[in-house]
N, C-alpha and C positions, 0 to 999 in steps of 0.2 A: 557710549558701550564702543567697546573697543575691537575689531572685529579685522580677521586676516583671512585671506583667503588663497591655498597654495594648489599652483594648476602645474602639471607637468605632462611629458609622455612616456608611457611605459609599452614596451611590445608593441610600439605603434599606435597604441589608443590614447588619448588625451583622458587625463585621470585630475579631479581637484577633492579637495577638502575644506571646510571653513570653519573657523571657530571664534568663538567669543568671548571677550572677557570682560567681566563687567561686577566683579567683588575683589578687592585686593586678595591676595595670596593666591591668586588660582595658579592650578599646577600647571606646569609648563608642555608644552606639545615635542614630544619626542620623536624624530625622525630616523628611520634607517632601515634595516632587512629584518630583524629580528621582532616575528610579530608577539614574543610576550614580555617585553620592553618597550614598544614604539606605539604612539599613536597613529602615526603615519609608516606605510608600510610601503618602502620602494623596493621592487623587484628589479635585481641586479645582478643575472647570471656572471658576471664577471668579476662579482664581489668587489667592485670597485668604492661602494657606498658598506663602511662597517656596520654593523649589527644593531650598534645603536651609537649613531654619530653625531650628532647634534642637537641641540635643544632650542625653541623659542619661546620665551616668556616676556611678560608685559611689564614694564617698568611705571607705576601708576603715577609716581612723583613727578616722571619727567615726560607721561604719555607716550611711552615708545616702547616699542616691539624691539628687542635684543634675541640676535640669534648667538648662541655660545657651543663651541666645539667639547665635545664630552670626549674625545681621543687626546684631549693635550696633554694628559700625564701619561702617556703611553710611552715606552723608550722610542717608537716611531708613531708618532701623531699621525694621523689622516687627516691634511688639511680640507677645510671648506673654503668656500671664496662667495666673498658678496660683493653685489658690481665689482668684479674684478680684483677685491682686493684678498689677499691671504689671511683666513683667520684660524687661529691655532690657540694661543696663549688669553689674547684679549676677546671681551666680548663684542661684536659688531651691531651696531645701531642700522634696524632695517627702514629705509626708507620708502613711500606710498606706493612706488613698484620697483621691489629690489629682484634682483636676480641672485639664485643662489644655487650653486656649484659644489654638488656634492659626488666627487670620483666623475663617473662620464654622464652622470645624471644632474640636467639644470631643471630647478623648479619658479617658479615666478612667485613669490609674495606679494598680494595685492591689500595693502594696508588700510584700514578706514578709523576713523574715530570721532567722539561726538567732543574731544576737546575744543577748547573754544579757539576760533581762527586766530579772534584779536588780542590771545595773551600773548605777552611779550616774550621773544626769547632771549636767551642769555649765552655769549660765547666771548672767546678770546680775539681780540684784534692783534695780528701780527703787524710788527713794527717796520718790517721791510718793504712787504707789498702791498699790506695795508688790509687785505682781506678777514674775515670774522669768520671763523673755527665753531660753528652751532655748538653748544654743549653736549647735543644729543650723537654729535658724530666727532667726538673730541680726541687729538691724540695729543703727544707729547711734542710734536713739531707741526707746522703750517701744513697744510695738504695742499697747496699753491708750488710755495717756495723751500720748504725743508728748514726753514729756521726755527730754533727753538720756540715753543712758547710758555716756558717755566715765567718767565717776569713779563709776559704781556699783559697788557689791560683788559679788561672785563668790556663789555660791548653790550648795549640791550637795543634792539631794536625789533620791530613788529615782524611779523610774517609777509605782509603786502610791501613792505620796504626792501629796498636792495643792501643787502649786510656792508 
């Protein structure tokens, strides 16, 4: 079973909601201000959070939770941030304790999973700095030095090893 707990402060009070994903094709968790469209309702009097801002879904094949910005197709998208990285067009993988910023609201996502810890991890190895970018957080460039990973070799390692 795969679980995610969201925690945030709203009007000076600690709030939290937890969700479990144990079947394929579970519906995503929708987050925003609109009570009619969202599973997690964020009260934001300043309206820096969109009515339907983001959704969190679980990719069963990758054993990973992702955040998708649902405002990305608007004329002026309302960005979300995951661990300091701007999220507009691409989905962002959520780490075990991810910080999500929606407008002026910060949520902490605590992720737990029954995925086998000894399963090998695949990624791309940068030919310049040697770092391995795990598949779950892969982008077109190395997150350490900015080199293109278009022709990078595949690397396989185990989670308890340093890639």
